Residue, then its C-alpha position, 0 to 999 in steps of 0.5 A: x360756831x360752837x359744838x352743841x353736844x353737852x360736855x358729857x353727853x352724846x355727841x350730836x355730830x360725829x366726823x370721821x377720817x377713814x384712814x388706813x385701807x391701804x396699810x391694812x391691806x398691805x399688812x395682809x399681803x393683799x392689794x390696796x383695793x382689797x383694802x378699800x373694799x373692805x373700808x366700804x363694809x366698815x362704812x356700813x357697820x359705822x352708819x348702822x352703829x350711829x343710827x343706833x346710838x341716836x347720833x344726829x350727824x355723821x360726816x365721813x371723809x370719803x375722798x379728798x380733793x388731793x386723792x386725785x393725785x393718787x395712781x390713776x388706776x386707784x382713783x377709778x376703783x375709788x370712784x367705781x366703789x362710790x357709784x357701787x355704794x349709791x347704787x347698793x345702799x341708798x335704798x336701804x339708807x332711805x328706807x331707814x330714813x336716813x338723809x344723805x348729803x353730799x359736801x366738797x367741790x362738784x365742778x368737773x366731776x363725771x356727769x354720771x357720778x354727779x347725777x347719781x349724787x344729786x339723785x341720792x340727796x333728792x330721794x332722801x332730802x326729807x328723811x329725819x333719822x340721821x343726816x349722813x354727810x359724805x365729804x367727796x371731792x372735798x377740801x377744807x381750804x377749797x371749801x373756805x375759798x368758795x364761801x370767801x368767793x360767794x360772800x365777796x360777790x354778795x358784797x360787791x353786789x351791795x346785798x351786804x356790807x363788810x361789817x355784816x360779815x360774822x363767823x355765822x355768815x361764814x358758817x352758813x356759806x360753807x358747804x356744811x351750813x345749817x349743820x352743827x359743828x362736829x363734837x367729836x372728830x375720829x381719825x383711825x390709822x394712827x395718824x394725827x392731823x386733819x388733812x384739810x377736813x372741816x377746818x373751820x368747823x372743828x374750831x372746838x371739836x374733841x379729837x380722838x385718834x385711834x391706832x386701828x385701821x379703818x377696816x377694822x373699825x366697828x360698833x366697839x370702837x365707835x363707842x369707845x371713841x365716844x366714852x373718851x369723849x364724854x369723859x373730856x371737859x369741854x370748857x370752849x376757852x372758859x374754866x371749868x365751874x366750881x362746885x361748892 
């Protein structure tokens, strides 16, 4: 699926890798947990700014499937931040007509967190202003594996034939099925890699890598990144149309 945003218009779908909380805190002589806490404030600012700009889908990489390998105390703190965010922010998001969607593996998650995630999705299911997609316990290779397994089961059951498997069929079996592919992906913190994030979905996405750490991200940096996107020439493998 090719992203649907026009080459010089506003992106419909913006994905963000929120990187640099720990380094931001370390530069200030603070613990990593303080950086993560300030990162939540940046998340709130970004959701508001995206809504003001009319972005239809905002997808945030909050916790990867690889993050479980971090020190146990840091993992516990990150999970508690997720709990606090759901407890304190969902009501306001719902009031502002924002739909919350969670992507990522759910097997083996703490029942309490899983229940809160499902309640947030259920409460906001009919909201239409913006889709806020939280990638939690998410890894793109794991997502692709789940999709391939689901398709293989359908083939084994005779529901579809191998010849029927198209890129659209694969897209529809991903966690993001039904959503447009990202037009723009922003990564903060100066790193320039995808880190197992939306690998299939970003086939034609424009990337903007910025040096600022995530706790410093705000409406101005979002607007600057979108402006860079709008100046790109998106050809999707073709050539730029010639003008007389």
